[in-house]
LOPA-757525 format. One line per 3 residues: number of its first residue (from 1); their letters; for each residue z, y, x of N, C-alpha, C. Coordinates in steps of 0.02 Angstrom, whole numbers. Layout:
NUM> a> Z Y X Z Y X Z Y X | ...;
END
This chain:
1> xxx> 631 968 -905 657 948 -844 674 999 -790 | 749 1017 -785 763 1065 -737 735 1059 -657 | 728 1117 -631 721 1105 -561 777 1082 -522;
4> xxx> 839 1092 -538 900 1069 -498 892 993 -513 | 885 972 -573 888 905 -588 838 858 -538 | 775 885 -543 716 864 -507 743 858 -430;
7> xxx> 770 916 -407 795 909 -324 848 857 -313 | 895 849 -360 939 795 -342 919 734 -347 | 861 720 -388 845 651 -398 797 643 -325;
10> xxx> 754 691 -314 711 680 -261 743 676 -185 | 793 725 -190 829 710 -128 844 651 -108 | 889 621 -158 920 541 -153 847 513 -133;
13> xxx> 793 520 -154 739 469 -165 708 478 -93 | 712 537 -58 682 542 9 727 519 62 | 801 529 51 856 508 93 842 424 103;
16> xxx> 834 395 47 835 324 36 766 303 69 | 709 328 62 646 317 87 657 321 166 | 685 370 203 694 391 273 756 334 291;
19> xxx> 804 320 253 849 264 277 822 207 285 | 781 180 239 754 119 245 691 119 300 | 664 174 313 605 167 367 641 165 424;
22> xxx> 708 204 446 729 195 508 767 134 516 | 790 109 468 821 22 482 771 -33 477 | 706 -11 444 664 -62 452 685 -122 407;
25> xxx> 725 -118 358 769 -174 334 710 -212 280 | 659 -187 255 627 -212 209 575 -245 251 | 545 -302 236 487 -347 254 450 -367 189;
28> xxx> 391 -334 192 354 -356 125 336 -425 117 | 336 -471 69 329 -528 74 256 -547 67 | 243 -603 92 169 -630 95 143 -635 23;
31> xxx> 81 -649 29 54 -674 -44 85 -730 -64 | 84 -776 -15 109 -859 -30 191 -839 -56 | 222 -804 -16 301 -801 -52 303 -766 -110;
34> xxx> 267 -719 -127 271 -689 -196 239 -732 -250 | 192 -767 -237 178 -820 -282 214 -883 -300 | 242 -895 -238 304 -943 -254 368 -920 -288;
37> xxx> 386 -864 -284 427 -825 -320 422 -818 -394 | 359 -800 -409 334 -783 -475 333 -867 -510 | 305 -911 -468 303 -977 -513 365 -1003 -525;
40> xxx> 429 -984 -485 488 -999 -495 527 -972 -550 | 525 -907 -566 551 -866 -615 506 -848 -664 | 441 -854 -676 413 -840 -740 385 -907 -766;
43> xxx> 411 -912 -820 383 -979 -866 314 -976 -872 | 288 -932 -884 215 -903 -894 160 -929 -843 | 189 -938 -774 147 -946 -718 107 -995 -741;
46> xxx> 48 -1005 -719 3 -1055 -730 -24 -1075 -804 | 0 -1024 -844 -18 -1032 -920 -97 -999 -926 | -135 -1015 -987 -191 -983 -992 -191 -931 -1039;
49> xxx> -134 -897 -1034 -116 -825 -1077 -162 -783 -1038 | -197 -730 -1074 -219 -666 -1044 -163 -629 -991 | -188 -598 -951 -143 -571 -891 -143 -496 -898;
52> xxx> -77 -471 -897 -64 -398 -877 -42 -400 -811 | -76 -355 -772 -58 -347 -697 -28 -270 -690 | 36 -276 -669 84 -227 -650 58 -203 -576;
55> xxx> 32 -158 -558 3 -145 -491 25 -78 -462 | 71 -83 -418 106 -23 -396 144 -17 -324 | 199 8 -326 239 12 -267 310 -28 -277;
58> xxx> 355 11 -249 431 -20 -265 452 -20 -328 | 440 32 -363 445 42 -434 419 -15 -483 | 371 -36 -463 340 -92 -507 371 -167 -479;
61> xxx> 375 -160 -402 399 -228 -374 467 -250 -393 | 505 -186 -402 569 -200 -419 621 -211 -360 | 684 -182 -355 729 -195 -310 808 -216 -342;
64> xxx> 809 -214 -391 862 -237 -429 846 -324 -443 | 902 -333 -494 901 -409 -500 833 -427 -538 | 811 -377 -580 750 -391 -619 711 -330 -605;
67> xxx> 635 -340 -607 585 -280 -616 579 -269 -682 | 546 -204 -688 522 -185 -756 458 -241 -794 | 414 -272 -738 370 -315 -760 419 -373 -802;
70> xxx> 468 -392 -758 510 -453 -799 524 -420 -873 | 556 -383 -872 574 -345 -949 515 -332 -997 | 466 -317 -965 401 -314 -1009 391 -374 -1033;
73> xxx> 385 -430 -989 375 -492 -1009 411 -512 -1070 | 478 -509 -1060 523 -511 -1132 505 -472 -1186 | 470 -425 -1180 469 -376 -1234 408 -408 -1266;
76> xxx> 364 -425 -1233 297 -450 -1262 317 -507 -1304 | 364 -562 -1262 380 -622 -1289 397 -611 -1356 | 464 -575 -1355 497 -556 -1418 451 -528 -1476;
79> xxx> 413 -486 -1468 352 -463 -1521 294 -498 -1535 | 290 -558 -1516 238 -611 -1526 169 -589 -1496 | 180 -561 -1437 115 -549 -1389 122 -598 -1338;
82> xxx> 56 -645 -1342 47 -699 -1286 14 -666 -1237 | 52 -635 -1183 22 -619 -1117 69 -637 -1066 | 25 -635 -999 69 -658 -939 80 -603 -891;
85> xxx> 133 -567 -879 141 -515 -839 130 -532 -768 | 83 -503 -730 71 -520 -647 94 -459 -608 | 157 -489 -580 191 -411 -536 149 -419 -473;
88> xxx> 113 -360 -459 78 -344 -404 105 -283 -364 | 164 -281 -373 200 -217 -337 224 -238 -276 | 219 -191 -223 242 -203 -160 279 -132 -129;
91> xxx> 335 -144 -123 377 -84 -96 344 -50 -38 | 352 15 -35 310 41 18 249 70 29 | 214 40 -21 135 45 -31 115 121 -41;
94> xxx> 68 141 -10 34 205 -30 -35 188 -76 | -61 243 -94 -135 228 -120 -180 201 -75 | -183 209 -12 -223 179 22 -208 101 31;
97> xxx> -143 94 28 -119 10 20 -143 -14 -47 | -139 21 -101 -168 -5 -156 -250 -10 -167 | -277 34 -145 -349 25 -130 -367 -29 -98;
100> xxx> -336 -48 -39 -345 -105 -1 -334 -173 -30 | -284 -169 -81 -265 -231 -117 -303 -235 -191 | -351 -193 -208 -377 -187 -282 -420 -248 -289;
103> xxx> -443 -276 -256 -482 -337 -262 -450 -397 -298 | -385 -386 -253 -325 -446 -284 -328 -439 -369 | -317 -371 -387 -314 -362 -460 -368 -388 -494;
106> xxx> -439 -375 -472 -492 -395 -503 -498 -468 -512 | -476 -501 -450 -475 -573 -450 -438 -604 -505 | -377 -568 -529 -346 -602 -581 -372 -606 -653;
109> xxx> -432 -559 -658 -469 -554 -715 -416 -542 -779 | -375 -481 -760 -325 -457 -813 -359 -429 -872 | -312 -440 -930 -340 -405 -992 -313 -335 -991;
112> xxx> -277 -310 -945 -248 -249 -931 -221 -227 -870 | -221 -176 -843 -189 -150 -775 -147 -104 -792 | -83 -101 -762 -40 -37 -773 -41 -9 -699;
115> xxx> -75 45 -681 -75 81 -618 -28 127 -593 | 24 102 -547 77 143 -526 77 160 -456 | 50 224 -427 42 220 -353 53 307 -350;
118> xxx> 67 335 -286 68 402 -262 126 431 -240 | 194 393 -261 249 422 -237 259 429 -173 | 239 377 -129 256 361 -61 205 412 -23;
121> xxx> 151 415 -55 101 471 -23 132 535 -27 | 154 558 -82 182 620 -93 233 633 -48 | 290 582 -43 342 600 10 329 605 88;
124> xxx> 253 590 93 245 587 155 208 660 169 | 196 695 119 156 751 118 95 740 125 | 54 688 105 -25 674 110 -54 728 70;
127> xxx> -120 745 81 -146 805 48 -170 767 -20 | -162 801 -68 -165 791 -132 -234 768 -153 | -285 789 -106 -364 780 -118 -368 707 -91;
130> xxx> -334 687 -49 -337 615 -20 -299 570 -65 | -238 585 -99 -210 545 -136 -260 540 -208 | -276 584 -231 -325 590 -284 -390 549 -281;
133> xxx> -417 561 -219 -481 518 -206 -464 444 -205 | -405 415 -172 -384 351 -168 -375 323 -247 | -351 359 -286 -341 345 -359 -392 331 -388;
136> xxx> -438 392 -390 -508 387 -418 -550 318 -401 | -545 289 -330 -585 247 -313 -540 181 -349 | -479 175 -352 -454 129 -384 -477 117 -462;
139> xxx> -466 178 -483 -475 176 -566 -550 161 -576 | -604 187 -532 -682 173 -542 -689 98 -527 | -649 78 -471 -667 6 -459 -648 -35 -515;
142> xxx> -587 -36 -553 -566 -54 -605 -611 -62 -670 | -639 10 -676 -683 16 -731 -756 -18 -718 | -786 -18 -655 -846 -51 -634 -839 -125 -654;
145> xxx> -762 -155 -655 -748 -218 -670 -732 -236 -737 | -758 -179 -779 -739 -184 -857 -668 -203 -875 | -620 -173 -835 -546 -190 -850 -522 -133 -867;
148> xxx> -479 -142 -933 -443 -87 -971 -382 -62 -915 | -355 -7 -915 -308 20 -881 -266 74 -896 | -204 76 -893 -161 139 -903 -139 164 -829;
151> xxx> -110 223 -837 -96 256 -775 -25 289 -785 | 23 274 -735 87 299 -723 98 340 -665 | 128 395 -689 124 445 -632 207 456 -607;
154> xxx> 217 517 -559 276 520 -526 280 597 -510 | 338 616 -497 344 679 -470 369 699 -393 | 365 756 -379 414 769 -303 460 829 -320;
157> xxx> 507 829 -274 554 884 -267 521 956 -254 | 556 1015 -279 523 1080 -266 524 1103 -195 | 560 1054 -154 555 1094 -82 502 1070 -45;
160> xxx> 454 1030 -81 392 1022 -31 338 1080 -67 | 370 1128 -93 333 1185 -93 301 1195 -164 | 291 1243 -207 270 1255 -274 208 1224 -275;
163> xxx> 166 1251 -243 92 1245 -240 78 1165 -239 | 111 1126 -192 91 1057 -168 117 1007 -233 | 191 1028 -252 200 1004 -317 178 1012 -367;
166> xxx> 157 1068 -385 106 1081 -446 48 1043 -442 | 8 1042 -390 -59 1006 -393 -35 930 -385 | 16 908 -345 26 831 -355 27 815 -429;
169> xxx> 87 848 -456 113 828 -525 46 826 -584 | 16 880 -572 -43 890 -617 -106 841 -608 | -103 803 -543 -157 755 -534 -163 709 -583;
172> xxx> -101 684 -601 -100 619 -654 -125 644 -726 | -103 696 -746 -136 711 -809 -216 737 -810 | -231 765 -757 -303 765 -730 -344 700 -734;
175> xxx> -319 661 -704 -356 588 -708 -354 568 -760 | -298 563 -800 -304 529 -865 -343 558 -902 | -354 630 -911 -418 663 -952 -475 634 -928;
178> xxx> -489 643 -868 -565 630 -830 -579 562 -860 | -525 515 -839 -555 442 -857 -536 416 -929 | -508 455 -971 -487 440 -1030 -448 391 -1035;
181> xxx> -378 392 -992 -330 343 -988 -275 363 -1024 | -237 309 -1051 -168 327 -1065 -115 338 -1003 | -74 386 -1032 -20 392 -960 46 418 -976;
184> xxx> 87 375 -937 149 416 -920 160 456 -869 | 172 523 -880 158 573 -828 223 568 -775 | 289 548 -785 346 549 -743 379 473 -765;
187> xxx> 369 419 -724 387 351 -741 462 350 -766 | 497 392 -718 574 398 -712 610 443 -763 | 557 478 -801 587 533 -846 654 520 -884;
190> xxx> 655 456 -916 710 432 -955 761 395 -921 | 770 393 -854 816 359 -818 860 411 -758 | 808 434 -731 842 473 -667 898 510 -666;
193> xxx> 912 538 -725 967 588 -729 1035 545 -755 | 1027 485 -770 1084 429 -786 1093 389 -730 | 1155 393 -711 1180 364 -656 1199 292 -670;
196> xxx> 1199 273 -735 1198 208 -760 1146 162 -759 | 1082 202 -745 1023 172 -752 986 174 -684 | 1014 200 -640 990 211 -556 1043 158 -515;
199> xxx> 1004 142 -458 1041 103 -410 1072 156 -359 | 1120 134 -329 1169 200 -287 1113 228 -238 | 1060 202 -223 1013 236 -181 976 298 -200;
202> xxx> 995 308 -265 959 359 -308 892 365 -311 | 860 301 -288 788 297 -285 760 262 -354 | 795 205 -359 763 146 -402 811 142 -457;
205> xxx> 784 126 -507 813 101 -569 853 32 -570 | 905 31 -593 947 -42 -592 918 -77 -643 | 945 -143 -668 928 -184 -723 926 -141 -789;
208> xxx> 966 -98 -807 971 -69 -861 914 -7 -853 | 896 18 -808 858 57 -802 776 24 -804 | 774 -41 -775 706 -54 -778 691 -75 -855;
211> xxx> 741 -94 -891 724 -105 -956 703 -42 -990 | 717 14 -977 705 71 -1007 619 92 -985 | 612 72 -929 549 83 -901 500 30 -931;
214> xxx> 521 -23 -947 485 -80 -975 469 -59 -1050 | 518 -28 -1091 501 -7 -1153 451 47 -1145 | 454 93 -1111 403 152 -1106 339 128 -1096;
217> xxx> 328 75 -1049 265 43 -1032 236 -6 -1096 | 286 -31 -1116 266 -81 -1184 248 -25 -1242 | 271 36 -1254 258 78 -1304 177 117 -1289;
220> xxx> 172 109 -1222 109 137 -1203 44 94 -1197 | 57 29 -1187 4 -24 -1197 -4 -52 -1258 | 35 -40 -1312 28 -76 -1374 -41 -74 -1415;
223> xxx> -62 -17 -1393 -130 -19 -1422 -190 -64 -1398 | -173 -90 -1336 -227 -134 -1311 -204 -211 -1317 | -145 -224 -1370 -131 -280 -1361 -144 -317 -1429;
226> xxx> -158 -385 -1420 -171 -432 -1501 -126 -475 -1495 | -76 -477 -1555 -37 -540 -1568 -66 -599 -1572 | -33 -645 -1535 -48 -719 -1528 -114 -737 -1497;
229> xxx> -132 -688 -1455 -192 -692 -1413 -189 -753 -1363 | -240 -793 -1356 -241 -843 -1306 -316 -856 -1277 | -330 -868 -1217 -392 -876 -1190 -411 -945 -1200;
END
């Protein structure tokens, strides 16, 4: 992955974040609104199928017509895996916000958790030690609850300084090794250089890009899945 390509991606990412912050156009949905939306759009809502929680920020919540958890649900259905994907992504969330919401994940009694946080912390220049501590607390809390999980990482632009970027990017493989987790080191690796897979903001995948993210996640979690499983 070339430094110039990373910079172009991340520069657009930062501009989009700052633009959204200044206009305050995004208002996070309440839990009730999120549940109502899920119930109307997910035919699996309310079923007794085991749950996979997609837990993260806007890359998980989705800002295109469909999120990657929607496409992951389709992949599971088509391949004979009877699971319900619960999208617990919230745009703008940092690792601190994720830690504050971790009990919502545990309350879902999931068969698997897909953990995706850290990008918003990095763009704010939060010390990597603080980001890592929050991620470790989320991981340890999920492990204490005997919940299997996988980890999804992100990267930052080189203008944040080589030492910070190196430490931030290396945090995800380090955590995966420490806790023996399956990992996607850079979630957007297969889409960020393709304008046909990204939205005009240069930040988020479009519908086509979300399908690629879903396939990457599906390939990652396959070892955890059992075909035809029901509770």
